[in-house]
N, C-alpha and C positions, 0 to 999 in steps of 0.2 A: 426023452423024459427030462433031461437037463434043460433043454430049451423051454419046456413048459414051465419049470420052476423059475427060470430066469425071467420069463415074461410075466409071471405072477408077481415076482419081487418088484419089477419095474412098475407094474400097475399100482401096487401098494405104495411105492415111493412117490409117485406122481400125485396120488390122492392125498398123501400126507402134506406134500408141499402146497397143494391147493388149499388145504384146510388152514395151514399156518398163514398163508398170504391173505386168505379171506378174513381170518381173525385180526391180523394186523391192520388191514384196510378198514375194518369195522371200527377199531379203536381210534385210528387217525381221524376218521370221519366224525366220530363222536366228539373229539376234541375241537375240531374245526367248527362244528355246528354250535358248540357251546359258546354263548355270548358273554363278553366281559361286562360285569356290572359297573355302571357309571355312578360317580358320587353325586348325591343330591342333598340339598339342604332341606331337612324336614321341618315341618311346622313346629314340632317340639323344640328343635334347636333354635329356630328363629325367635321363639319366645324368650330364650335365654340370652339373646344378643342385644347389644345396644345399637340403635339405629339413629343416625343424624339426618336432618333434612338440609339440603343445600340451600343457602340463602344468597341473596344478591347484596353486594355492598351498596349502601345508600350513598347519598351525596356527602356524607361525612365519614372520615376514617381517622384512625388514631395515629398521630405522628409524634415520635419521641425526639425531643430536642434537649440541648443543654443551654444553660444561661447563668446569669449572675444577678444577685440582688444589689441594688444601689438606691441611694436616697432619691426621693421625689424632688426633682429640680425646681418645681413650682413652690416647694416648701423648704427650700434650702437657700441660705444667704451666706455669701463670702464677705468677710469683713476686712476691708483695706484701711490703712491709716491715711488720713487726709493731711497729716503734718509729719515732719521728721522729728526724731528725738530719741531719747534713751528710755527703754522700757523699764517700768517699775517691777514690783513683785508679780509673778505670774503663777497663781495658785490653781488655775483651771488646767486640767489635763484632758487629753484626748479620750473621748468616751464619757465624760462627765455630763450629767443632766444640768441644764441651766434654765432659769426663768427669764422672761422678757424683762429687760432693763437691768439685769444683773451685771455688776462690774466684772469685766474680764481682766483688764490691766489698765495701767496709765502710762502716758508718755510725757517725760519732761522735755518740753519743746520751747525754744525761743520764739517760735512762730505764734504760740498762744499769747505770749506777752504782747506781741505786735497786734494781735486781734483785740486784746483787752484795751490796749492804748487807743486803737481806732474807735472802739465802742465808746470809751470815755470821752474822746475828743468830739465825736459826733453828737453825743448827748449834750455836751457843753455848747456846741455851736447851735444846736436846736433851741436850747433855752435862750441864748443870746438873740437869735433871729426872731424868736417869738416876741421878746420884749421890744426889739426894734420895730416889729410890725405893729405892736400895740401903740408905740409912740407915734409912728407914722400915721396911723388911723386917727389918733387924737389931733395931731397937727393938721391933717387934711380936713377934719370936721371944723376946726377953728379957722381954716383958711390960711394957715401958715405953711402948709406943704402942698405941693402940686400932685396931680394925678400920677405923673411920672414917678415921683418919689414914693408914692404909695405902692405902685405896681412893682417897683424895684425891691421894696421891702418884702412884698409877698413872694417875689421870685426867690429871694435869699432864704425865706422861711421854708418854701417848698423844697429847695435844694437841700437844706439841712435836714428836713424831715425824711427825704429819700435816702440820704446817707446814713441816718440813724437806723432806718429800716434795714438797709443793707448790712450794717455792722451787727444788728441783732440777729439777722439770718445767719451770718457767718459764725457768730458765737453759738447760735442754736445748733448748727451743724457740727462745729468743732467744740463739743461740750467739754468744759473744764471744771475743775474743783476750785476751792478757795485758794489753792496754791498755784493756780494757773497751769495745772497739769492736764494734758489731754486725756479724756476718758474713753475707753472702748467698752461699750456695753452690748449685751446680747439684744439684737433687735426683735427676736422671737423666742418663744419657749421651745426647747428641744434638746438635742444632744450635740456636743462638740465632736464632729467627725473629722476635723482637721485642725492642726495647731502647728504654726510655723514661727513661734516667738518664744523666747526664754527670758528670764529675769536679766536686767541690765544689758540686753541686746540693743545694738544701735539699729534704728529703723529709719529707712529712707523712702520717700514717696515715689522715687523713680525706680525702685526695685521691681515693682510689678507683681510681687507675691503677696497673696492675702495672708493675714496673720491668723485668722480663725475662720472656720466654716461651721455654722450652726444649722442643723436640719431638724425639722419636725418629722419624726419617724412613725407617726400614727398611720401614715400610708407610705408605702415604698413602691419602687419599680422593680420588676423583673425584666431584664433585657435578654431577649431570646436570640440564639444564633440559628438562623434558618439556612440550611444547606441548599445549594442551587437546585438539587433534585426535588426539594420539597416546596419550593417557592410557589408553584402553581396550586398547591393544596391548601394554602393558608391565607385567610382573609381577615380583615378587620372585623371584630365582633366575635371571632371564634372563641369557644370556651376553653379554658386552660386550667389544668390541675398541676400544682407545683409541690414538690417535696425537696427536702434538703438533707444533707448528711447529719446535721444536728437533730433533725426531727424526721427520721425515716418513716414513722408510722402516722405522720400528720400531713394532711393535704391542705394546701392553701388555694382557694378558688379565685378565679378572675377571668377577665376577657381581654383579648388583644384590642387596645384602643389606638394604636399607631404602628404603622409599618414604615420603616425608613427605606425608601426605594433606591437605595444605593448598595451595590454589591462590593464587599471588601475584596479587593483584587489579590490580597495575600492569602487570606483564609477562605475565600470563595463562599462567604456567608453573607446573608442580609439580616439586619437587625429588626426586631420588633419589640414593642413595649407593652407591658401588662401592669396595671395599677392594682395593688393588693392592700386590703385593709390590714393594719398591723397594730391593733389597739393594745395588745399585750407586749409589744416591742420584741416579739420572739425573733423576727427576721432582722438581721444586721447587714448593713452595707458591706459588700465584699464576699458574702456567702455564695457558694456555688449551688446551683439548683438543677434538679432533674424535672423536666417540663413535658407534660403530655398535652398535646393540642388536638382537639376534635376539629380537624381540618376538612377541607373539601377535596374530594377525589375527582379527577378528570374522567374516570371511566367507572362503569358499573359492572363489576366482575362477580361471578359466583364464588363463594368461599365456603370452606369446611374446616373443621378442626384438624390439625396436623396428625392427630392420632389415627385418622381414617386412611392415611396413605400406606401403601406397601411399595417399598423400593426394591426393584429387581432388575439386574442387568442394565444399570444406568438409566432406568425409566421408572416412572411413578404410576402406580395403579390404585384403583379403588374398587370395592365390591358394591355394585349397584343392585338394589332390591327393586324390581319392577312391580307393576300393578297386580301381576298374577302371583306375587310372592316368590318369584324366581330370582336367584342370585347369579349375576354374571360379572366377569372381570372386565373393567373398563380402564384403558390407558388414559392418562390425563397429562396436560402440560401446565406447569406452574408459571404464573405471572410474577408473583412476589410472595414473600412471607412477612408476617407481622405478628411477633410474639408467637402465640400458639395457633394462629390462623394462617391458612394458605389460600391464596387467590388463584383461581383456575382460569386460564386463558382458552383452554380447549379440552373438551371431553365431558363436561358436566353442565347442566342447566339448573336454574333456580327451581326448586321443588323436587328435584331428584332426591331419592333416599339412599343413603350409603351405610354400610356396616361399619360400626365404630368399636367393635370388640372382637377378639379372636380372629381378626382379619388375615393374619399371616397363615394361620392353620387352614382357614377356608381357602385362601388363595392357592396354597400348595395342593390342597385336595382337588380343587376345581381345575387347576392347571394340569394335573396328572390325569 
């Protein structure tokens, strides 16, 4: 009897174990067969996102340079003294506006007295030689003088005439007043941008330094510093936009009209020149300038706005929207940055569409 009860209990226990195992296996199988849902970008979400189209850089690209404003050398005159002497009153200061012919200063010079003496002597000799020629012509007509005498009188007259012309030219160049003081006058209208003389200063012609520099500032030059890496991108005729610290909200337009094909060995820059109209004289020589040049690019790379990038694990990614409205992660390699633009060397082509908003959230969701 006891054996029967024991067998019955064993059978009941085995059935219970089988039931539990079956139930456990059934739950495990259900979890395995259940598929994990994959994140997808719905059409409703796409309508809320910004999408940029990848473009290709044209033959022009923006290059930022530094430079300096200086006077137009074709409209700038350095004034040197042609005589030595003592400077009179110098009332003109650097930065003053002057008119053509305006007196800048005078020089008390003994050389002017010598020029005046030569002029007076030549005038006297010219009058005497003219009278001698008239007498020789009358004597020749009456037969009292020979042809040789007449030719000699003509020669003396021509010599006196040439000397008078020379002395007049000298006096014209070395203009003086009634007191025989040498006058320095402005040769053009403009501004005095350099002054190297003071009242009662001794001036010598062998000094080699100009006393004044007068410049017409209605046009000025902007001298650009082109770094070696940008030399190939910039050509004569490129459009230029210039701003200064004094006028940060104002742009001055021009074009590069000359490139100095010499590289500065110390600064590793090449110079270029831009002529700028300056009718209101806002630009002053010596001002520093920020210059944007629409230069030429040697390559044609696709570019997008930098906001489209996702940086992860030292790599750059974008989210590409294909023709079927599917979004995928695309790794890209950057060629260079320029302000808010990034040029892509690998990973994108012109015409590709990339997500430009909430891209970090989408990247993490698609990645996981």
